[in-house]
Every structure is written in structure tokens, then in C-alpha cells.
C-alpha positions in Angstrom: -0.2 0.1 -0.1 2.8 2.2 0.7 4.4 1.7 -2.9 1.2 1.9 -3.8 0.6 5.4 -2.6 4.5 6.1 -3.4 4.8 5.6 -6.8 1.0 7.3 -7.4 2.6 10.7 -6.3 5.4 10.4 -7.9 3.0 9.8 -11.1 0.9 12.7 -10.2 4.2 15.1 -9.6 5.3 14.4 -13.1 1.4 14.6 -14.6 1.6 18.4 -12.9 5.4 19.2 -14.2 4.0 18.0 -17.7 1.0 20.3 -17.6 2.4 22.8 -16.4 5.0 22.6 -19.6 2.2 22.1 -21.6 0.2 25.5 -20.4 3.8 27.4 -20.4 3.6 26.6 -24.2 -0.1 27.4 -24.8 1.1 30.7 -23.2 3.6 31.1 -25.7 1.6 30.1 -29.0 -1.9 31.2 -30.6 -5.0 29.7 -29.6 -5.3 27.4 -32.4 -2.6 25.9 -31.2 -5.4 24.5 -28.2 -6.3 21.4 -29.7 -2.3 20.2 -30.4 -1.8 21.3 -27.0 -4.3 19.4 -25.6 -3.9 16.3 -27.6 -0.5 16.7 -26.5 -1.3 16.4 -23.0 -3.5 13.7 -23.4 -0.7 11.6 -25.2 1.5 12.0 -22.4 -0.3 11.6 -19.6 -1.7 8.4 -21.3 2.2 7.2 -21.4 2.8 8.0 -18.4 0.5 6.2 -16.2 0.7 2.8 -18.5 4.6 3.2 -17.6 4.0 3.3 -14.3 1.5 1.1 -14.4 3.8 -1.7 -15.2 6.8 -0.4 -12.9 4.7 0.1 -9.8 3.5 -3.6 -11.2 7.2 -5.2 -11.5 8.2 -3.8 -8.1 5.4 -5.1 -6.5 6.1 -8.5 -7.7 9.8 -7.9 -6.8 8.8 -7.3 -3.1 6.2 -10.2 -2.3 6.9 -12.7 -5.5 9.4 -15.4 -4.3 11.7 -15.7 -7.6 12.8 -19.1 -7.5 9.3 -20.6 -6.9 6.9 -18.1 -8.0 4.9 -18.0 -5.0 4.1 -15.6 -2.1 7.2 -14.9 0.3 7.8 -14.2 4.0 7.2 -10.5 3.3 4.0 -11.5 1.6 2.9 -14.1 4.2 2.9 -11.7 7.5 1.3 -8.9 5.1 -1.6 -11.4 4.7 -1.5 -13.5 7.3 -2.1 -10.0 9.6 -5.4 -9.0 7.8 -7.0 -12.2 7.2 -6.4 -13.0 11.2 -7.6 -9.1 11.6 -10.7 -10.4 9.9 -11.2 -13.7 11.7 -10.5 -12.5 15.2 -13.5 -9.7 14.0 -15.7 -12.4 12.6 -14.8 -14.9 14.7 -14.0 -17.3 12.1 -11.3 -20.2 12.1 -8.1 -19.9 10.6 -5.6 -22.1 10.3 -2.2 -22.1 9.3 0.4 -25.4 7.6 3.8 -25.1 7.9 5.7 -27.8 5.3 9.6 -28.7 5.3 10.8 -31.6 3.2 12.6 -33.6 4.8 16.5 -34.3 4.6 16.5 -31.7 2.8 20.2 -30.6 2.7 21.2 -34.1 2.1 19.4 -34.2 -1.3 21.4 -31.2 -2.1 24.6 -32.4 -1.3 24.0 -35.8 -3.2 22.1 -34.4 -6.3 23.3 -30.7 -6.1 21.6 -27.1 -6.3 20.1 -27.3 -9.6 18.4 -30.4 -8.6 17.4 -29.2 -5.1 15.8 -25.5 -7.0 14.3 -28.0 -9.0 12.7 -29.8 -6.5 11.8 -26.7 -4.5 9.7 -25.2 -8.1 7.7 -28.9 -7.6 6.5 -28.9 -4.3 5.7 -24.8 -4.6 3.6 -25.9 -8.0 2.0 -29.4 -6.8 0.5 -27.3 -3.2 -0.3 -24.0 -5.5 -2.0 -26.7 -8.0 -4.1 -28.3 -5.7 -5.3 -25.0 -3.3 -8.6 -23.8 -2.9 -8.5 -20.2 -4.4 -9.0 -18.8 -1.2 -6.0 -20.4 0.2 -2.7 -19.2 -0.2 0.7 -20.2 -0.2 4.1 -18.7 0.7 7.9 -20.1 0.7 9.4 -18.7 4.6 13.2 -19.5 3.1 15.1 -22.8 2.1 12.9 -25.8 2.3 10.0 -24.4 4.1 6.6 -23.5 2.8 3.5 -22.3 4.9 -0.4 -22.5 3.8 -2.4 -19.9 4.8 -6.1 -21.5 5.5 -8.7 -19.0 6.0 -12.0 -19.9 7.4 -10.7 -23.6 7.9 -10.5 -25.3 11.4 -8.0 -27.5 12.5 -9.3 -30.4 12.0 -10.1 -29.6 8.2 -6.6 -28.5 7.7 -5.9 -32.1 8.9 -7.8 -33.6 6.2 -6.6 -31.1 3.5 -3.3 -32.2 4.2 -4.4 -36.1 3.9 -6.4 -34.6 0.6 -3.4 -33.2 -0.9 -1.1 -36.4 -0.6 -2.0 -37.8 -3.3 -1.6 -35.6 -5.7 1.5 -34.4 -4.1 2.8 -37.5 -4.5 2.6 -38.0 -8.3 3.4 -34.8 -8.7 6.6 -35.4 -7.0 6.9 -39.1 -7.9 10.2 -39.1 -9.5 12.0 -37.4 -6.2 11.5 -39.8 -3.4 10.7 -37.4 -0.8 8.5 -37.0 2.2 8.1 -33.9 4.1 6.7 -33.1 7.3 3.6 -30.9 8.0 2.6 -28.8 11.2 -0.9 -27.1 12.0 -1.6 -24.1 13.9 -5.0 -22.9 14.4 -6.9 -19.6 15.9 -8.1 -19.5 18.2 -7.0 -22.5 20.2 -3.3 -22.3 19.5 -2.8 -18.2 19.6 -4.0 -15.0 18.5 -0.7 -13.2 16.7 0.6 -14.8 13.8 3.5 -15.3 15.3 2.3 -17.6 17.7 0.7 -19.3 15.1 3.8 -20.3 13.4 5.7 -20.8 16.1 3.2 -23.5 17.3 2.9 -24.9 13.8 6.7 -25.2 13.9 6.8 -27.2 17.0 3.8 -29.5 15.2 6.2 -29.9 12.5 9.1 -31.4 14.5 6.9 -33.4 16.1 5.9 -35.4 12.9 9.5 -35.4 11.9 9.7 -38.1 14.6 6.6 -39.8 13.8 7.8 -42.4 10.6 4.5 -42.2 8.7 3.5 -43.1 4.9 2.9 -40.6 1.9 4.5 -37.6 1.1 2.5 -35.0 2.6 3.0 -36.2 7.1 1.1 -34.3 10.0 0.3 -35.2 13.3 -3.7 -35.3 14.1 -3.2 -34.3 17.6 
């Protein structure tokens, strides 16, 4: 939002400068030049608006999108998470988050190289994103950690979602031979702040790692 205001004000300032310049031209040249001057003003303002829109879009994308996986980044998750949590508190709705960590990712990188590791991260992000509801959001927190933001979702529903994702995600990652541990935390029972929920989900994730279980996505249910 701050970036949008900043670029909007910048565009307005440049537009005012151009308008002032054209007004000065209009004072110098005869009245029959009015149509030409105003046509030029319209053209320049249109071009300026289009350029600023593209620039803002690219800069905003760089700020909130993870460049490797093309899903939201950590900043995106916390910004959107705070907004969704505020809505959940206001309307007394559930909200869940699911932290996902690729088991033994370092060993995978060491054995197959960083290029293969990057490809795995991209595949994981794609596999999850393709099978989520429209209202659900995936972000990469960093390294091999991803998080799902699940509005209007209870803990039981979040666990059910992870189980449902197992089939399509397993099929999409069949050539990689990896497992992922998942920890789920929900508002309000596990906390009333995003940081608290994230820490709770992280604790659950490491509990999952200690419990052998089949499937690509493994999650504890208590």
C-alpha cells in the first residue's frame, strides 16, 4: 500500500510538471495551438500512466514474490496473514496455517546438487499451489520451508486438506523420492497472533518428523 501511494504521488508530480509545461507553451503560442497542446497532454499523460503501472507491478512483484518458486515470500505471508487474522478475530471465524518442511533437504542437495534442489523446491510449490482452494495461499518462508494460509479453516479441516493433498502431490513428485513434514496451528485455540501460530505450527512440524508415517505429506493429528 505504501509503495502504491508513493508511485501514485510520483506519477501525479510528473503529470503536474508536464501539465505546467504545456500550460506555458499554451501561453506562448497562439490559440489555434490549443487542440495540439491538449492532445499532446493527453498522449503524454496516457503514456506516463501506462509506464508507471508497469513499473509498480514489477516492483510490487519483486517485493512479495519468491523469485525461485514464484509463490509469495515471507513478507507477503506476514502482510496477508495479519489481515486475514484481523478478519478472523472480527467475525469470529477460524483460521489455520500449515508449515511444510522437506525432510532431509540438505542431504538431497548434497547428493544431487543445488540445481536439483532448486528444481525440487519449484515442483513442491507448483504441486501445492495447483491443489489448493482459491481462498488458500502458499508462501515460501525461506530455504525448504513453505507455509499455507488457510482462512475459514478449522484445525480438523486443515489436517483433512493435508491428507487430501497427499495423492496429487505424491504423483507430481513421484520422481524425487522425498517426504515432507507438516505442522498445523489454528486460531483461536493455538494463539491469537501470526508469530504465535507460526511457532506452534513449527513445533508440531518437528513432532511430525519424529513419527514415521507413509505418504509424501506427513502430519500429526493431535
